C-alpha positions in Angstrom: 124.8 108.0 35.3 124.6 108.9 39.2 125.9 106.6 42.0 122.7 104.7 43.5 123.6 106.1 47.2 124.7 109.8 47.1 123.5 110.9 43.4 127.1 112.0 43.0 128.1 111.5 38.9 129.5 108.1 38.2 130.8 105.6 35.5 128.4 103.0 37.1 126.3 102.5 39.7 128.1 103.3 43.1 130.7 106.2 43.2 134.2 104.7 44.3 133.8 105.6 47.9 130.6 104.0 48.4 132.5 100.7 45.5 135.1 100.7 48.6 132.6 100.7 50.9 130.5 97.7 49.7 134.0 96.1 49.5 134.8 96.4 52.9 131.5 95.5 54.1 131.6 92.4 51.8 135.1 91.4 53.6 134.1 92.7 56.8 130.6 90.4 57.0 132.0 86.6 57.6 134.0 87.9 60.9 131.9 89.9 61.7 128.6 87.4 62.0 131.5 84.8 63.9 131.6 87.0 66.4 128.3 87.6 66.5 127.3 83.7 67.5 130.0 84.1 70.2 128.3 87.2 72.1 124.7 85.9 71.6 124.3 83.2 74.3 122.2 80.0 72.7 119.1 79.0 74.2 119.9 75.4 76.0 116.6 74.6 76.2 114.1 71.2 75.2 110.4 70.6 74.6 110.5 69.5 78.1 112.5 72.9 79.4 111.2 76.1 77.8 112.7 79.1 79.1 109.8 81.5 79.9 109.7 84.8 77.7 107.7 87.7 76.7 104.4 87.9 79.2 105.1 85.1 81.7 106.3 84.7 85.0 109.9 83.6 86.1 113.0 83.4 84.6 113.6 84.7 81.2 115.9 84.4 78.8 119.5 86.1 78.8 119.6 87.5 75.6 116.9 89.3 73.7 115.2 86.8 71.7 113.9 89.7 68.8 117.5 90.7 68.4 118.4 86.4 68.2 116.2 86.0 65.3 117.5 88.7 63.1 120.6 89.4 63.6 122.7 86.0 63.3 125.1 83.9 61.2 122.1 82.3 59.2 120.1 85.1 58.6 123.1 86.8 56.8 124.1 84.0 55.1 120.8 83.4 53.8 120.6 87.1 52.6 123.8 86.9 50.6 123.0 83.9 49.1 120.2 85.3 47.7 122.3 88.5 46.6 124.7 85.9 45.1 121.9 84.0 43.3 120.4 87.0 41.9 123.9 88.6 40.3 124.3 84.9 39.0 120.8 85.5 37.8 121.3 88.9 35.9 124.8 88.2 34.4 124.4 84.7 33.4 120.8 84.4 32.9 121.0 81.0 30.6 123.2 79.2 32.9 121.3 77.1 35.8 121.5 78.0 39.3 123.7 75.6 42.0 121.3 74.9 44.9 123.8 74.5 47.8 124.1 75.7 51.3 124.6 79.3 52.2 127.8 79.7 53.4 128.0 83.4 54.2 131.9 83.7 53.7 131.9 82.1 50.5 128.9 83.9 49.1 130.8 87.5 50.3 133.9 86.5 48.2 132.3 85.7 45.3 130.3 89.2 45.3 133.4 90.2 45.7 135.0 88.5 43.4 131.8 90.1 40.8 132.2 93.4 42.3 133.4 95.5 38.8 130.5 94.1 37.1 128.1 94.8 39.4 129.4 98.4 40.2 129.2 99.1 36.6 126.0 96.7 35.0 123.9 95.7 38.0 121.2 97.6 38.4 120.6 96.2 42.0 124.1 97.7 42.9 122.5 100.4 45.3 120.4 98.2 47.0 122.6 95.2 47.8 125.5 98.0 49.1 122.4 98.9 51.8 121.4 95.5 52.8 125.1 94.9 53.2 125.4 98.2 55.3 122.7 97.0 57.3 123.6 93.5 58.0 127.0 95.1 59.1 125.8 97.7 61.5 123.2 95.5 63.2 126.1 93.0 63.5 128.6 96.3 64.9 125.7 97.1 67.9 125.5 93.4 69.1 129.6 93.1 69.1 130.0 97.1 70.4 132.1 98.3 67.3 130.0 101.0 65.8 131.2 102.3 62.2 132.7 105.9 62.8 130.6 108.5 60.3 132.1 110.3 57.9 131.5 114.3 58.1 130.6 116.3 55.0 133.6 119.3 54.9 132.2 120.7 51.4 132.2 120.2 47.8 135.1 119.4 45.8 136.8 122.4 43.6 138.4 120.6 40.7 138.2 121.8 37.1 137.1 118.6 35.2 137.3 120.1 31.7 138.9 123.0 29.7 135.6 124.9 29.7 136.4 125.3 33.1 133.7 122.8 34.9 134.0 122.6 38.7 133.3 119.2 39.9 131.1 119.8 42.8 130.9 116.8 44.3 130.4 116.1 48.0 133.9 116.2 49.9 133.5 113.4 53.0 136.2 113.0 56.2 136.5 110.2 58.4 137.9 110.4 61.3 142.1 109.3 61.2 142.4 109.5 57.0 145.3 112.1 56.6 143.5 113.2 53.4 140.3 114.0 51.6 139.9 112.3 47.8 136.7 113.0 45.9 135.3 110.0 45.2 134.1 111.5 41.6 137.1 112.8 40.0 139.6 111.5 42.4 141.2 114.7 43.2 143.3 114.6 46.7 143.4 117.4 48.9 146.1 117.0 51.3 148.1 119.3 53.0 147.3 123.0 54.6 147.3 124.6 51.3 145.0 122.0 49.4 143.0 122.3 52.6 143.0 125.8 52.4 142.1 126.7 48.6 139.5 124.1 49.5 137.8 125.9 52.0 138.2 129.5 50.1 136.3 128.1 47.3 133.2 126.8 48.6 129.8 128.1 47.4 128.7 130.6 49.3 125.6 127.9 50.0 128.0 125.4 51.6 
């Protein structure tokens, strides 16, 4: 089986790195969207006091209303509730769905509690991870806290069996990390000697 996001060989639908990324996203979303609510100034208009917007003369809303419509706590809560309902439907198809209001923190905690099963058996695990990442990116764009990007270092050179098979999975690094870890075979590259060996044995194409 291969990871739905990076294509590396793994035992489930997500590799270790993307599973950990999804877990971190589920943990961060509630706090991020609470901060989004503080950053976006709400409209204080009534039916008799409408704030003119696009194409109108006069004062404008102090926020980008297109952003407000797409990046807000309510939408994030609705999206995560739908994912919770789908995971529940697939894992327990004979259990009736409970109809309750969307609570973002509760649904994120519930999904995090199902993460082992999601990684191993949920066919839409990759789509869930992408949507959580998108929601996180949108929120961080509003609060001014973009996620750092991972840099591709090369390919894992670890021998995985007695036949001498090389792992070959992509190795990435995030600023601030003190070591490199393969998300497929979990080999750790730490210290100058490991890094020099990793560099020396890279395929010519890399």
